[in-house]
Structures are given as C-alpha cells and as structure tokens.
N, C-alpha and C positions, 0 to 999 in steps of 0.2 A: 162317460159322454163327451163328444167333442168340446163343445162349450166350456168345457171345464180346465182344458188345455191352457196352459199358462199363455201361451201367445194368443189362443182365441181369446181369452178374456182381456189382455191388452189391447188386440184389435178394438174389443166394443167398448172399452174405457174411451179409445182415442175416439170413436165414432161419437160416441156420447158427449164427448168435452167439444169435438168441433162444431158439433150443432149448435151448441149454447154460443160458441165462439164466433162464429158468421153470425148468429141473433143478435150478439152485442155489438159486433163490429156497424153491423146496421143500425141499432140504436146512436151509436157514437156520432157515426157521420149525421144523422137526424139533428141530435143535439149540435153539434157544430154547426151546421147550416141553419140553426135556429141563435147561435152565438151562447150557448151555454156552455160555459167553461170554466168558470169558478163555482158556480152554485153544485150543489149534489144533485145527482138525476138516478134512477132505476137503472142497475144492471142486473143479469140473470146471472146466477150462479154458474159456473162452468165446470162444474163437478160431476163426476162419473154415473152419478144416479141418472137415469134418464127417467125418472118419474120426479125429480125435484124441480118444485116450480117457485127458491126462494127468489127475492132478489135483493141485492145489497146496494147500497145508496154511495157514490163514487161522482168526484168531478171528473169531466173528460179528461183533464190533466193527470189525475190519478189513474184511470185506466189505460192511456197512454203509455205511462208508465212501466205499468203489467205488462202490456204488449210488445212494448220495446225489446224483450226476449222472445225467440220464435216459440221456446218451449214452456213458455210462462201462461199459467190459467190464473183467472180469479176464482176463489171461491170463499164460502164463509168457513169461518172455525168450527173444525170437527167434521168438514166434508171433505177431506183429503185421503186419500190412497196411499197409506204407505209403502204397498208392495211395487206401487208405480210412479211416487212422483215424492219429493221432499219438500217441505218448506222451506221458501228463501226467504221470503219476510212477510211478518206477523204484525198487522197493523190492528186497532183495536176494531174496525169494524168489519175488516176481511184479512185472508190471506193470500200468497201468490207463492202458487205452488210450479214447481217444475219438473215439467217429462223428462224422459230417457229420451234422446232424439228419435230413435226410431218409432217411439208413440207418438211423439208431437208432430212428426212428419208423415205420417201415414196419411195415402192419399186418400182424399174424400169423395164421396159420388156429388156430381152437382153441383 
C-alpha cells in the first residue's frame, strides 16, 4: 500500500507533529500575553500519533528552549519514534526529539 512507503510515513509524521506544534505556538503566545513565564502551563504532546491528546506541563521558557531549534519537538517519554527522530534531551516531565531536517521542514497546509 502507498501509505506504507517510508517517505509517505515520514510525511504523515511531519503533518501530525506540525499540527500539534502550531497549536502549542498559539498556546505559548496566549500564555505570554497573560504574563505566564515561570509557572508551568499545559502544552500538547507533539508526537506523531494524531490521536494523542496528552498534555505536558512546562513553563513558557522551557517550551521556548525546546523550540529554539527548528527540528525540535516536545513529546512525552515513550512517544518518540526512533525511525524518524532522536531524543536530544530527556527531562523528568518531557523529552525533546529532533527530526531529520527534511521531515521538520516539510511544508504544511495553511
């Protein structure tokens, strides 16, 4: 089946994660507007599973550190896909995974 091809799977992974990333960027902007910088606030797991609705608690500063690199995504421990990403930071509450550049930079619809 076409969706089983590695490049198709990588595209779907990138689309799912980019959707969660866009939502988290909106949350971050809202938290910053309300002055929430030091307290932990909810962010959505940016894993590849489009059905994942898990929430992680981070400060906006922690989230901004994750996002400082284009290919970084925020996931719960155990939600990483070793085929498409590698763990670059392992914190008590979350992990940072790095995507291959061609996956992280995949153009996303609107």
